C-alpha positions as CSV (number, residue, x, y, z in Angstrom):
1,M,133.5,10.6,-198.9
2,S,130.9,8.1,-197.5
3,Q,129.6,5.4,-199.7
4,K,126.1,5.7,-201.2
5,V,123.3,3.6,-199.6
6,K,119.7,3.0,-200.3
7,V,117.7,5.5,-198.2
8,W,114.2,5.5,-199.8
9,D,112.2,2.5,-201.0
10,F,110.3,2.7,-204.1
11,A,107.0,3.0,-202.3
12,V,108.0,6.2,-200.6
13,R,109.3,7.7,-203.8
14,F,106.3,6.6,-205.7
15,F,103.9,8.1,-203.1
16,H,105.8,11.4,-203.1
17,W,106.0,12.1,-206.8
18,S,102.5,10.6,-207.5
19,Q,100.7,12.8,-205.0
20,V,102.4,15.8,-206.7
21,L,100.8,14.9,-210.1
22,L,97.5,14.0,-208.5
23,L,97.2,17.2,-206.5
24,A,98.0,19.2,-209.8
25,G,95.4,17.2,-211.5
26,L,92.8,17.6,-208.7
27,W,93.4,21.4,-208.8
28,Y,92.9,21.6,-212.6
29,T,89.9,19.4,-212.8
30,G,88.2,21.2,-209.8
31,E,88.9,24.6,-211.5
32,E,87.6,23.3,-214.8
33,G,84.6,21.7,-213.5
34,L,85.6,18.3,-214.7
35,M,83.8,16.5,-211.7
36,A,84.0,12.9,-213.0
37,Q,87.7,13.2,-213.6
38,H,88.2,15.1,-210.5
39,Q,86.6,12.4,-208.4
40,L,88.5,9.6,-210.1
41,L,91.8,11.4,-209.3
42,A,90.5,11.9,-205.8
43,Y,89.9,8.1,-205.3
44,T,93.3,7.4,-206.6
45,L,94.9,9.8,-204.2
46,L,92.8,8.4,-201.3
47,A,94.2,4.9,-202.0
48,L,97.7,6.3,-202.2
49,V,97.4,8.2,-198.8
50,V,95.8,5.2,-197.1
51,S,98.5,2.9,-198.3
52,R,101.3,5.4,-197.3
53,L,99.7,5.5,-193.8
54,V,99.9,1.7,-193.5
55,W,103.4,1.7,-194.8
56,G,104.3,4.3,-192.2
57,F,103.9,1.6,-189.7
58,M,105.1,-1.5,-191.3
59,G,107.4,-0.3,-194.2
60,S,111.2,0.5,-194.3
61,K,112.8,2.2,-191.4
62,T,113.0,5.6,-193.1
63,A,109.3,5.3,-194.1
64,R,108.1,4.6,-190.5
65,F,106.6,7.5,-188.7
66,S,108.2,6.4,-185.4
67,Q,111.7,6.8,-187.0
68,F,111.4,10.4,-187.8
69,A,108.9,11.7,-185.2
70,A,110.3,14.5,-183.3
71,T,109.4,16.8,-180.5
72,P,108.8,20.5,-181.3
73,A,112.0,21.4,-179.5
74,V,114.1,19.0,-181.6
75,A,112.4,20.4,-184.7
76,V,113.2,24.0,-183.8
77,R,116.8,23.2,-183.1
78,Y,117.1,21.5,-186.4
79,L,115.6,24.5,-188.2
80,R,118.1,26.7,-186.6
81,K,121.1,24.6,-187.6
82,P,120.1,22.2,-190.4
83,Y,122.3,19.3,-191.4
84,A,122.2,16.3,-193.6
85,V,120.0,13.4,-192.6
86,N,119.4,10.0,-194.3
87,G,115.6,10.1,-194.5
88,H,113.2,12.6,-193.0
89,N,114.7,15.3,-191.0
90,P,113.0,16.2,-187.5
91,A,111.3,19.3,-189.0
92,S,109.9,17.4,-191.9
93,F,107.8,15.3,-189.6
94,Y,105.5,18.2,-188.9
95,M,105.1,19.2,-192.5
96,I,104.4,15.6,-193.5
97,A,101.8,15.3,-190.8
98,L,100.2,18.5,-191.8
99,L,100.0,17.6,-195.5
100,I,98.5,14.2,-194.8
101,V,95.9,15.7,-192.6
102,L,95.0,18.4,-195.0
103,M,94.7,15.9,-197.8
104,L,92.5,13.6,-195.7
105,V,90.2,16.6,-194.9
106,Q,90.1,17.5,-198.5
107,L,89.3,13.9,-199.6
108,L,86.7,13.2,-196.8
109,T,84.9,16.4,-197.4
110,G,84.9,15.7,-201.1
111,L,82.8,12.5,-200.4
112,A,80.1,14.8,-199.0
113,T,80.4,17.8,-201.4
114,F,77.6,18.4,-203.9
115,D,78.4,19.2,-207.6
116,N,76.4,22.0,-209.3
117,S,75.6,19.7,-212.2
118,Y,74.1,17.1,-209.8
119,M,75.6,14.4,-212.0
120,S,78.6,13.5,-209.9
121,D,77.8,14.5,-206.3
122,G,80.0,13.0,-203.5
123,P,78.7,9.5,-202.6
124,L,77.7,10.7,-199.1
125,V,75.6,13.7,-200.2
126,S,72.4,11.7,-200.5
127,L,73.0,10.1,-197.0
128,L,73.7,13.2,-194.9
129,P,71.6,16.2,-193.8
130,A,71.8,19.2,-196.1
131,S,73.5,21.3,-193.5
132,W,76.4,18.8,-193.2
133,V,76.7,18.7,-197.0
134,D,76.8,22.5,-197.0
135,M,79.5,22.4,-194.3
136,A,81.5,19.8,-196.0
137,S,81.3,21.7,-199.3
138,D,82.4,24.9,-197.6
139,I,85.3,23.2,-196.0
140,H,86.3,21.5,-199.2
141,K,86.5,24.9,-201.0
142,I,88.5,26.6,-198.2
143,N,90.8,23.6,-197.3
144,I,92.2,23.3,-200.9
145,N,93.7,26.8,-200.6
146,I,95.3,25.9,-197.2
147,L,96.6,22.6,-198.7
148,L,98.1,24.3,-201.7
149,A,99.8,26.9,-199.5
150,A,101.3,24.2,-197.4
151,V,102.5,22.5,-200.6
152,A,104.1,25.7,-201.8
153,V,105.8,26.1,-198.4
154,H,107.1,22.4,-198.6
155,I,108.5,23.0,-202.1
156,I,110.2,26.1,-201.2
157,A,111.7,24.6,-198.1
158,A,112.9,21.5,-200.2
159,V,114.5,23.6,-202.9
160,W,116.3,25.8,-200.3
161,H,117.5,22.8,-198.3
162,S,118.7,21.0,-201.5
163,V,120.6,24.1,-202.6
164,R,122.1,25.1,-199.2
165,V,122.3,22.0,-197.1
166,H,121.5,18.6,-198.5
167,N,120.1,17.7,-202.0
168,V,117.0,16.0,-200.7
169,L,115.1,16.4,-204.1
170,W,117.6,14.3,-205.9
171,V,117.7,11.7,-203.1
172,M,114.0,11.3,-203.3
173,V,114.3,10.7,-207.1
174,S,117.2,8.2,-206.9
175,G,116.5,6.7,-203.5
176,K,120.3,6.8,-202.7
177,D,122.3,9.1,-200.4
178,H,125.7,9.3,-198.8
179,A,125.5,7.5,-195.4
180,T,125.8,9.5,-192.3
181,S,127.0,8.1,-189.1
182,S,123.5,7.6,-187.7
183,Y,122.2,5.6,-190.7
184,T,121.2,2.1,-189.7
185,G,119.8,0.8,-193.1
186,G,116.6,-1.2,-193.4
187,V,115.0,-0.6,-196.8
188,K,112.3,-3.1,-197.6
189,H,110.8,-4.3,-200.8
190,S,107.8,-2.4,-201.8
191,A,105.6,-5.2,-203.0
192,V,103.2,-5.1,-199.9
193,Y,102.6,-1.4,-200.5
194,F,101.7,-1.8,-204.1
195,I,99.5,-4.8,-203.4
196,L,97.5,-2.7,-200.8
197,F,97.4,0.2,-203.2
198,G,96.0,-2.1,-206.0
199,L,93.4,-3.6,-203.7
200,L,92.2,-0.3,-202.5
201,L,91.9,1.0,-206.1
202,V,89.9,-2.1,-207.1
203,A,87.6,-1.7,-204.0
204,L,87.1,2.1,-204.9
205,Y,86.5,1.2,-208.5
206,F,83.7,-1.2,-207.7
207,W,82.2,1.3,-205.1
208,Q,82.3,4.5,-207.3
209,G,84.9,4.4,-210.1
210,H,82.8,2.5,-212.7
211,K,79.9,5.1,-212.3
212,L,82.3,7.9,-212.9
213,L,83.9,6.3,-215.8
214,A,80.5,6.0,-217.4
215,L,80.2,9.9,-217.2
216,L,83.4,10.5,-219.2
């Protein structure tokens, strides 16, 4: 049996599990009409996603988009005959891209979405034409269902893959995996990621967060 190696840095694992919790919190607060809490969670997720995008270009090898980007043909071949991969497999590239795009659409439209209480409208509502605000609000309501459906597919696929092929869920928890012949290593320290994440949180706090905290 091959030795275990570090596959995922802490930044990737923190991003992965934190977004699960934040999406659950966003769904709950949105359904319950807790708009101040909803927006605070949204700004946290925005900082998390932007930090991950940056980390996707300068982070560990397994975190970089260039390392697991694959053509549709390669992804289809992988789905037909899946195998263990240290890091993201070829098919997961498309799911990750879809989830990030859907989250960004949700977050950006949220900035221009009105709140029925008029106490915690998105910060762009007062700056945009009413027709744009209406469109953003509609997209925000529709896109969340698409996002949740994509998340459900991702979870089902991850569980199936973990049971039948390769325990990717545990690898994402522990960060370690049995090395395959193609593994070249290269896990970086995550300090830069968390510094960026912290700076974004501070910036968002001074922009909108302190106003929302006053509404709690």
